[in-house]
C-alpha positions in Angstrom: 0.0 0.0 0.1 1.3 3.4 -0.9 2.2 5.9 1.9 0.2 9.0 2.4 2.1 11.8 3.9 0.0 14.5 5.7 1.8 17.7 6.8 0.6 19.8 9.8 -2.8 17.9 10.0 -5.6 18.8 12.5 -9.0 17.7 12.9 -10.3 19.4 9.7 -7.4 19.6 7.2 -3.9 19.1 6.4 -1.6 21.9 5.2 -0.4 19.6 2.5 -1.0 15.8 1.5 1.5 13.9 -0.6 0.7 10.7 -2.5 2.3 8.9 -5.5 4.4 11.9 -6.2 1.7 14.3 -6.2 1.4 17.3 -3.6 -2.0 18.8 -2.8 -1.8 22.0 -0.8 -4.7 23.4 1.4 -6.2 26.8 0.4 -3.5 29.3 1.6 -4.3 32.8 2.8 -2.0 35.6 3.8 -0.4 35.8 7.3 -0.7 39.6 7.1 -4.4 40.4 6.4 -3.6 44.2 6.8 -1.9 44.0 3.5 -3.4 45.0 0.0 -4.2 42.4 -2.6 -0.7 42.7 -3.9 0.9 42.2 -0.5 -1.5 39.2 0.3 -0.8 37.4 -2.9 2.9 37.7 -2.4 2.5 36.4 1.1 0.4 33.4 -0.2 2.9 32.6 -3.0 5.7 32.6 -0.5 3.9 30.1 1.7 3.2 27.9 -1.4 6.9 28.0 -2.2 7.8 26.9 1.3 5.2 24.1 1.3 6.3 22.6 -2.1 9.9 22.8 -1.0 9.0 20.8 2.1 7.6 18.1 -0.2 10.5 18.1 -2.5 9.1 20.0 -5.4 8.7 23.5 -6.7 6.5 25.9 -8.7 8.0 24.6 -12.0 5.9 21.3 -11.3 2.5 23.0 -10.8 -0.5 21.2 -12.2 -3.7 23.0 -11.1 -4.5 26.1 -9.2 -7.7 27.5 -7.7 -7.7 31.1 -6.8 -10.5 32.8 -4.8 -10.5 36.7 -4.6 -12.7 38.6 -2.3 -13.4 41.3 -5.2 -13.1 40.2 -8.8 -11.7 43.7 -9.6 -8.6 42.8 -7.8 -7.9 40.1 -10.3 -5.6 42.2 -12.4 -3.4 43.2 -9.4 -3.3 39.6 -8.3 -2.5 38.3 -11.7 0.4 40.8 -12.0 2.0 39.1 -8.9 0.9 35.8 -10.2 2.5 35.9 -13.5 5.8 37.4 -12.1 5.8 34.3 -9.8 5.3 31.6 -12.3 8.2 29.9 -14.0 8.0 31.0 -17.9 6.0 28.5 -19.8 5.0 26.5 -16.6 1.5 28.0 -15.8 -0.9 25.4 -14.4 -4.5 24.7 -15.3 -6.3 27.4 -13.2 -9.6 28.9 -12.0 -10.0 32.1 -10.5 -13.4 33.4 -9.0 -14.9 35.9 -6.7 -15.9 34.5 -3.3 -17.0 35.5 0.1 -14.2 34.8 2.4 -14.4 33.2 5.9 -12.5 36.3 7.1 -13.5 39.5 5.5 -10.1 40.9 5.7 -8.9 38.0 3.6 -8.4 39.2 -0.1 -7.2 36.1 -1.9 -6.9 32.3 -1.2 -4.8 30.0 -3.4 -4.9 26.3 -3.5 -2.2 24.3 -5.4 -1.7 20.7 -6.8 1.7 19.9 -8.0 3.9 16.9 -8.9 7.4 15.9 -7.7 
């Protein structure tokens, strides 16, 4: 039976789950919710980099991304940070939608699937 690795698991979720060379990250939000959409997006992407590194992979191996923004009018500003962060030619399949956030100060949440 293949091993499932769960990182920072609690009663309702794991920060990451690794299985058969795939890494599934939780939806990540900024640690500094006082920042604007640019700052929050940079914060989230830095967390994603760290989580992927912890599982022996990186952003060049992204497969899929789900992005939620509190206000769809912030999409262009978020995309500016997102595209600067991506490896050239390595964009994942992606969805980006407007959503009510659990914390109203949260402007963006990103969930990533990657491979090793």
